[in-house]
C-alpha positions as CSV (number, residue, x, y, z in Angstrom):
1,X,66.4,137.5,83.3
2,X,63.1,135.6,82.6
3,X,62.6,131.9,83.5
4,X,63.7,129.7,80.8
5,X,60.8,128.4,78.4
6,X,62.0,124.8,78.9
7,X,62.1,122.5,82.0
8,X,66.0,122.4,83.2
9,X,66.9,119.5,85.4
10,X,70.2,118.4,86.5
11,X,71.8,115.2,85.7
12,X,71.9,112.3,88.1
13,X,74.5,113.2,90.4
14,X,75.8,116.4,88.5
15,X,77.0,119.0,90.8
16,X,75.3,122.9,90.5
17,X,78.3,124.1,88.7
18,X,78.2,121.5,86.0
19,X,74.8,122.0,85.4
20,X,75.3,125.9,84.8
21,X,78.5,125.8,82.7
22,X,76.4,122.9,80.6
23,X,73.5,125.2,80.3
24,X,75.7,128.3,79.2
25,X,77.6,125.9,76.7
26,X,74.7,123.9,75.0
27,X,71.5,125.8,75.6
28,X,72.9,129.6,75.8
29,X,71.2,130.3,79.1
30,X,73.3,132.4,81.5
31,X,71.7,132.5,84.7
32,X,75.2,134.3,86.0
33,X,73.8,137.8,86.3
34,X,70.5,136.8,88.0
35,X,72.3,135.2,90.7
36,X,74.5,137.4,91.6
37,X,77.7,135.6,91.1
38,X,81.0,136.2,89.5
39,X,81.5,132.3,89.2
40,X,80.0,129.4,89.9
41,X,82.6,127.7,92.2
42,X,81.1,129.1,95.4
43,X,78.0,127.1,94.6
44,X,79.7,123.8,94.8
45,X,79.9,122.8,98.5
46,X,78.0,124.5,100.5
47,X,76.4,128.0,98.7
48,X,74.9,130.9,100.3
49,X,71.4,130.1,100.7
50,X,70.4,133.4,99.3
51,X,72.8,133.1,96.4
52,X,70.9,129.8,95.9
53,X,67.6,130.8,96.0
54,X,68.6,133.4,93.5
55,X,69.9,131.0,91.1
56,X,67.0,128.9,91.6
57,X,64.4,131.5,90.9
58,X,66.4,132.4,87.8
59,X,66.0,128.5,86.3
60,X,62.3,128.0,87.8
61,X,63.4,125.2,90.0
62,X,62.9,124.8,93.9
63,X,66.0,125.7,95.9
64,X,65.7,122.3,97.3
65,X,66.0,120.6,94.3
66,X,69.4,122.5,93.5
67,X,70.5,122.3,97.2
68,X,71.0,118.6,96.1
69,X,73.2,119.1,93.5
70,X,75.9,120.6,96.3
71,X,78.1,118.4,98.0
72,X,76.5,119.8,101.6
73,X,73.3,119.5,100.3
74,X,73.8,115.4,99.4
75,X,75.8,114.9,102.6
76,X,74.0,116.5,105.0
77,X,75.9,116.5,108.6
78,X,78.3,114.1,107.2
79,X,79.6,116.9,105.2
80,X,81.3,118.6,108.4
81,X,83.6,115.2,108.6
82,X,85.3,116.4,105.4
83,X,88.6,118.3,106.0
84,X,90.4,120.5,103.6
85,X,92.7,117.8,102.2
86,X,89.5,116.0,101.2
87,X,88.8,118.6,98.2
88,X,90.2,119.6,94.9
89,X,89.4,122.7,93.1
90,X,85.6,122.9,92.3
91,X,86.4,124.2,88.4
92,X,88.8,120.9,87.4
93,X,88.7,117.4,86.8
94,X,85.1,117.6,84.8
95,X,85.2,113.8,83.0
96,X,86.7,113.5,79.8
97,X,84.1,111.6,78.0
98,X,81.1,112.8,79.5
99,X,82.2,116.5,80.3
100,X,80.1,116.5,83.5
101,X,81.1,117.1,86.8
102,X,79.4,115.1,89.7
103,X,79.2,116.3,93.2
104,X,81.7,113.8,94.1
105,X,84.3,114.9,91.3
106,X,86.4,117.4,93.7
107,X,86.9,114.4,96.9
108,X,90.8,113.7,96.3
109,X,90.1,109.9,96.4
110,X,87.5,110.2,93.6
111,X,90.0,109.7,90.5
112,X,87.3,108.0,88.1
113,X,84.2,109.5,86.7
114,X,81.4,107.5,89.0
115,X,79.3,107.2,85.8
116,X,81.6,106.0,82.9
117,X,84.4,104.5,85.0
118,X,86.8,106.9,82.9
119,X,90.1,108.3,84.7
120,X,89.6,112.2,85.6
121,X,92.9,112.7,83.9
122,X,94.7,115.8,83.3
123,X,96.9,114.0,80.6
124,X,95.9,115.1,77.0
125,X,97.5,112.1,75.6
126,X,95.3,109.8,77.1
127,X,91.8,111.7,77.7
128,X,89.6,109.0,78.0
129,X,91.8,105.9,79.9
130,X,89.8,103.7,82.2
131,X,90.9,104.1,85.7
132,X,92.7,100.8,87.4
133,X,90.0,98.5,88.9
134,X,92.2,99.1,92.2
135,X,91.5,103.1,92.3
136,X,87.7,102.3,91.5
137,X,87.4,100.0,94.4
138,X,89.1,102.5,96.5
139,X,86.5,105.0,95.3
140,X,83.5,103.0,95.9
141,X,84.8,102.1,99.7
142,X,85.6,105.5,100.3
143,X,82.3,107.1,99.0
144,X,80.0,104.1,100.5
145,X,81.4,105.2,103.8
146,X,80.7,108.7,103.2
147,X,77.1,108.5,102.3
148,X,76.4,106.5,104.9
149,X,78.2,108.5,107.8
150,X,80.5,105.9,108.6
151,X,83.7,108.0,107.4
152,X,85.1,108.6,110.7
153,X,84.5,105.0,111.9
154,X,86.2,103.5,108.9
155,X,89.7,102.2,110.0
156,X,91.0,101.3,106.6
157,X,90.3,104.8,105.1
158,X,91.9,106.2,108.4
159,X,95.3,103.8,107.7
160,X,94.7,105.0,103.9
161,X,95.0,108.5,105.0
162,X,98.1,107.8,107.6
163,X,99.9,106.1,104.6
164,X,99.4,109.0,102.1
165,X,100.4,111.4,104.8
166,X,103.3,109.2,105.5
167,X,104.8,109.2,101.8
168,X,103.6,112.9,101.2
169,X,105.2,114.1,104.5
170,X,108.6,112.2,104.3
171,X,108.7,111.8,100.4
172,X,110.1,108.2,100.5
173,X,108.6,105.9,97.4
174,X,105.9,103.8,97.7
175,X,107.1,100.9,95.8
176,X,110.6,100.7,94.1
177,X,109.0,98.9,90.8
178,X,106.0,101.2,90.5
179,X,107.9,104.0,88.9
180,X,105.6,106.4,91.2
181,X,107.9,109.3,92.2
182,X,107.4,111.3,95.4
183,X,105.4,114.8,94.7
184,X,106.4,118.0,95.8
185,X,105.3,119.2,99.3
186,X,104.5,122.9,99.3
187,X,105.8,125.2,101.8
188,X,104.5,128.2,103.3
189,X,100.7,129.0,104.0
190,X,98.3,128.1,101.5
191,X,100.3,126.1,99.1
192,X,99.0,122.8,100.3
193,X,95.9,123.0,98.8
194,X,97.5,123.3,95.3
195,X,99.9,119.8,96.0
196,X,100.5,118.0,92.7
197,X,99.7,114.8,94.8
198,X,95.6,115.6,93.9
199,X,96.1,115.2,90.4
200,X,93.6,111.8,89.7
201,X,96.5,110.1,87.7
202,X,98.8,110.1,90.8
203,X,95.9,108.8,93.2
204,X,95.4,106.1,91.0
205,X,98.7,104.7,90.7
206,X,99.4,105.2,94.6
207,X,96.1,103.4,95.1
208,X,97.5,100.6,93.3
209,X,100.5,99.9,95.3
210,X,98.7,101.7,98.5
211,X,95.6,100.0,98.9
212,X,96.5,96.7,99.4
213,X,98.8,97.8,102.2
214,X,95.8,99.0,104.4
215,X,94.0,95.5,104.0
216,X,95.2,94.8,107.5
217,X,97.1,96.0,110.2
218,X,99.9,93.7,109.7
219,X,100.4,94.1,105.7
220,X,100.3,98.3,106.3
221,X,103.0,98.0,108.8
222,X,104.9,95.7,106.6
223,X,104.7,98.3,103.7
224,X,106.1,100.9,106.0
225,X,109.0,98.5,107.2
226,X,110.0,98.5,103.3
227,X,109.7,101.9,102.7
228,X,111.8,102.7,105.8
229,X,114.4,100.3,104.8
230,X,114.5,101.8,101.4
231,X,114.7,105.3,103.4
232,X,117.4,104.5,105.7
233,X,119.3,101.6,104.0
234,X,118.9,101.7,100.6
235,X,121.8,99.5,99.8
236,X,120.7,96.9,102.4
237,X,119.7,94.0,100.8
238,X,116.7,92.1,102.2
239,X,117.9,89.8,105.0
240,X,117.8,86.3,104.5
241,X,114.9,84.3,106.6
242,X,117.8,82.2,108.4
243,X,119.2,84.9,109.9
244,X,120.0,84.9,113.7
245,X,118.0,88.5,115.0
246,X,119.7,87.8,118.5
247,X,123.1,86.9,116.8
248,X,123.0,90.5,115.1
249,X,121.7,92.0,118.3
250,X,124.5,90.5,120.5
251,X,127.3,91.5,117.8
252,X,125.7,95.0,118.1
253,X,126.0,95.1,121.8
254,X,129.5,94.1,121.3
255,X,130.7,96.8,118.9
256,X,128.7,99.4,121.1
257,X,130.5,98.0,124.5
258,X,134.1,98.0,122.4
259,X,133.4,101.8,121.0
260,X,132.5,102.9,124.7
261,X,129.2,104.4,123.5
262,X,126.7,105.6,126.2
263,X,123.3,107.2,125.7
264,X,124.1,110.6,126.3
265,X,126.1,110.2,123.0
266,X,122.6,109.3,121.7
267,X,120.9,113.0,119.9
268,X,117.1,113.0,120.4
269,X,116.6,112.8,116.3
270,X,118.8,110.4,114.2
271,X,118.1,110.6,110.5
272,X,120.6,109.6,108.1
273,X,118.8,112.6,105.5
274,X,116.9,115.3,106.6
275,X,116.3,117.2,109.8
276,X,113.7,118.4,112.4
277,X,113.4,121.5,109.9
278,X,111.8,119.2,107.3
279,X,108.4,118.6,109.4
280,X,107.1,117.8,112.6
281,X,106.4,114.2,110.9
282,X,110.0,113.9,110.3
283,X,111.2,115.0,113.4
284,X,109.2,112.6,115.0
285,X,110.5,109.7,112.6
286,X,114.3,110.8,113.7
287,X,113.1,110.7,117.4
288,X,111.4,107.1,117.0
289,X,115.0,106.0,115.7
290,X,116.5,107.6,118.4
291,X,114.5,105.8,121.1
292,X,115.4,102.7,119.5
293,X,119.1,103.2,119.4
294,X,119.0,104.4,123.0
295,X,117.4,101.4,124.2
296,X,120.1,99.1,122.1
297,X,122.7,101.2,124.0
298,X,121.2,101.2,127.6
299,X,120.6,97.4,127.1
300,X,124.1,96.7,126.0
301,X,126.2,98.7,128.7
302,X,123.7,97.7,131.9
303,X,122.2,94.4,130.9
304,X,119.0,95.7,131.3
305,X,116.5,96.6,128.1
306,X,114.2,99.9,129.0
307,X,110.8,99.8,128.9
308,X,109.0,102.5,126.9
309,X,108.3,104.5,130.0
310,X,111.7,104.5,131.1
311,X,113.0,106.2,127.6
312,X,110.4,108.6,127.8
313,X,111.6,109.6,131.2
314,X,112.0,113.2,131.5
315,X,111.0,114.0,127.7
316,X,107.5,114.8,126.5
317,X,106.0,112.6,124.4
318,X,106.1,113.3,120.8
319,X,102.9,112.1,118.9
320,X,102.7,108.2,118.3
321,X,101.6,106.6,114.8
322,X,101.1,103.3,113.5
323,X,103.9,104.7,111.1
324,X,106.3,104.9,114.0
325,X,105.1,101.7,115.5
326,X,106.1,100.2,112.4
327,X,109.3,101.6,112.3
328,X,110.0,100.4,115.9
329,X,109.1,97.1,115.1
330,X,111.7,97.2,112.2
331,X,114.4,98.6,114.3
332,X,114.0,96.2,117.4
333,X,112.7,92.7,115.9
334,X,114.0,92.7,112.2
335,X,117.5,91.5,111.2
336,X,117.8,94.7,108.8
337,X,116.7,97.2,111.5
338,X,119.7,95.6,113.7
339,X,121.9,96.4,110.9
340,X,120.6,99.9,110.2
341,X,120.9,100.9,114.3
342,X,124.5,99.2,113.7
343,X,125.2,101.8,110.9
344,X,124.0,104.8,113.0
345,X,125.9,103.6,116.1
346,X,129.2,103.4,114.2
347,X,128.7,106.8,113.0
348,X,128.1,108.3,116.4
349,X,130.9,106.3,117.6
350,X,133.2,107.4,114.9
351,X,135.5,104.1,115.9
352,X,139.1,104.6,115.5
353,X,138.9,108.5,116.4
354,X,137.9,108.2,120.0
355,X,135.4,111.2,119.5
356,X,132.4,111.5,120.9
357,X,129.8,114.5,121.8
358,X,127.9,114.6,124.9
359,X,124.5,115.8,123.5
360,X,123.2,115.4,127.2
361,X,125.6,118.0,128.0
362,X,124.6,120.4,124.8
363,X,120.9,120.1,125.7
364,X,121.0,121.5,129.0
365,X,123.7,124.2,128.3
366,X,122.0,125.6,125.3
367,X,118.5,125.3,127.2
368,X,119.6,129.2,128.2
369,X,120.3,130.3,125.3
370,X,116.7,132.1,124.2
371,X,118.5,134.6,121.6
372,X,121.5,135.8,119.9
373,X,123.5,139.1,120.3
374,X,122.9,142.2,117.7
375,X,126.6,141.9,117.2
376,X,126.1,138.8,115.8
377,X,122.7,138.8,113.7
378,X,124.5,141.9,112.2
379,X,127.1,140.0,110.4
380,X,124.3,137.8,109.1
381,X,123.4,137.7,104.8
382,X,121.2,140.6,104.0
383,X,118.5,138.4,102.4
384,X,118.4,136.8,106.2
385,X,118.1,139.5,108.0
386,X,115.8,141.2,105.7
387,X,113.2,137.9,105.8
388,X,109.7,138.4,106.0
389,X,108.1,137.2,108.9
390,X,104.6,137.3,110.1
391,X,102.8,140.3,111.6
392,X,101.9,138.5,114.6
393,X,105.3,137.4,115.3
394,X,106.9,138.9,118.6
395,X,109.9,141.1,118.5
396,X,113.2,140.1,117.6
397,X,112.1,137.0,115.5
398,X,115.8,137.1,113.9
399,X,117.5,136.4,117.2
400,X,115.0,133.9,118.6
401,X,115.2,131.7,115.2
402,X,118.7,131.9,115.0
403,X,119.0,130.6,118.7
404,X,116.4,127.9,118.3
405,X,118.5,126.9,114.9
406,X,121.5,126.9,116.7
407,X,120.0,124.4,119.7
408,X,118.8,122.1,117.0
409,X,122.0,121.9,115.1
410,X,124.4,121.6,117.9
411,X,122.3,119.6,120.3
412,X,121.2,117.0,118.1
413,X,117.6,117.6,119.6
414,X,114.0,118.2,118.5
415,X,111.8,121.4,118.7
416,X,109.0,119.7,120.5
417,X,111.6,119.4,123.8
418,X,113.5,122.7,123.0
419,X,113.0,125.8,125.4
420,X,111.9,127.6,121.9
421,X,108.0,127.4,120.5
422,X,107.3,124.4,118.5
423,X,104.8,126.8,116.3
424,X,107.8,128.4,115.0
425,X,108.7,125.2,112.7
426,X,107.4,126.8,109.8
427,X,109.5,130.2,110.2
428,X,112.6,127.9,111.0
429,X,112.5,125.9,107.7
430,X,112.3,129.3,105.8
431,X,115.3,130.3,107.6
432,X,117.4,127.3,107.8
433,X,116.5,127.4,103.7
434,X,117.7,131.0,103.3
435,X,121.0,130.6,105.4
436,X,124.1,130.7,103.4
437,X,127.4,129.0,104.0
438,X,129.1,131.6,105.8
439,X,125.6,132.6,107.8
440,X,125.9,128.7,109.2
441,X,129.4,128.9,110.2
442,X,128.9,132.3,111.9
443,X,125.8,130.7,114.0
444,X,128.1,127.4,114.5
445,X,130.8,129.2,115.8
446,X,129.0,131.5,118.3
447,X,127.2,128.1,119.7
448,X,130.6,127.0,120.3
449,X,131.6,129.9,122.0
450,X,128.3,129.5,124.0
451,X,129.1,126.1,124.9
452,X,133.0,126.8,125.5
453,X,132.2,129.7,127.8
454,X,129.7,127.9,130.3
455,X,132.2,124.6,130.4
456,X,134.6,127.5,131.6
457,X,132.7,128.8,134.3
458,X,131.7,125.4,135.4
459,X,135.2,124.1,135.8
460,X,136.2,127.8,137.5
461,X,133.3,127.3,140.0
462,X,134.6,123.4,141.0
463,X,138.2,124.2,140.8
464,X,139.6,122.9,144.1
465,X,141.9,125.3,146.0
466,X,145.9,125.4,144.9
467,X,147.9,123.9,147.6
468,X,149.5,125.6,150.1
469,X,147.4,128.4,150.2
470,X,145.0,129.0,153.1
471,X,141.2,130.4,152.5
472,X,140.1,133.5,154.2
473,X,138.1,131.5,157.0
474,X,140.7,129.2,157.7
475,X,143.1,132.3,158.5
476,X,140.4,134.0,160.6
477,X,139.8,130.7,162.7
478,X,143.7,130.2,163.6
């Protein structure tokens, strides 16, 4: 292709793919063949130098000029600080008003056109709706930190990402009155890049309720306490200011002693709605709730309030985040949190029935269960037995996944503390979703058989000799 007869320059902040699409649409110039590219999407982030050079020669422009209209060329070394969750897909979200795509458009937190402030909306009914001022304020703060190389050190942006992750990983609503629905979560490799929360409409709505919560650490934790209360006890009204937390805790301790609840009756994962299969974030939240409940049970039965190190003794630490710190603060220092612990304790104690589960014994017993016999696996449903697993997985993944599932279900533990590999979490989630009710009953029945067999062995080993029957060594000595 010959060089075009007119001078062509990208617009300010325009991305290179947007410039090429504009040339095709308005001028009729098609540099695609000369550049050797089937699509312009590879020119958005950090294009191959050879492809960039061929494109520049076709347009009669220096390659350095075109490089400044790519994300990597504009950010320089700061580009390496971006992670995959910062990006959208390159061929989307052009401004509905001016039609151009800037070098910043593909970033998740950029929900408004940097030129005219119009929301980069995918909603057809309002293609020129201005973005909320809060969303534009988030965007300006984010881009300012990004272009000046301060993104990694910006605590406010870090708290924003944690709050966004907190919402997406748990599916908890951000604010009851905002009407913001939880966005769907992906499952399996590669699906996270296509999550619906990357829609700029949703990000703009999230900014309205989420950005004020990251003004300070105190308001951030207060926001987490609000959503945690909504999830753990949605029917629990906000505690009155004059409620005495100390009296509420004393009442909880009296009930714990009356129920006979002990520390070994508390599973390592306590979450009213959800299991460790839901993801490592839900697992960590359930573990934080369990730790708070164990703290109150030990305090009620021994009059000693255990420290964090004492509660973690013998357990490998899970990740500690400010979300979990906010939940722990709710459960330890708030009347609503004490009420939540009271409800959970009552559920575990089952007052009036006298039934208790010794989770410590179950964890120790099932720690030796590394696989499930083939005689049991053959009885599982065909969909489960024929479930595809990655080729890199070692032999007998079905037996090992079944053993890990039994351990988590009956031992009330978390995968991180189990004898099974934590990398199996994705397979276990798929395994749990594929189980039929009959499969669940079959595996649980086998798990209870293992618990009973071990208990019988322990009983036989510690059974005292019958009265009037001499042992052989005693008979020889006489």
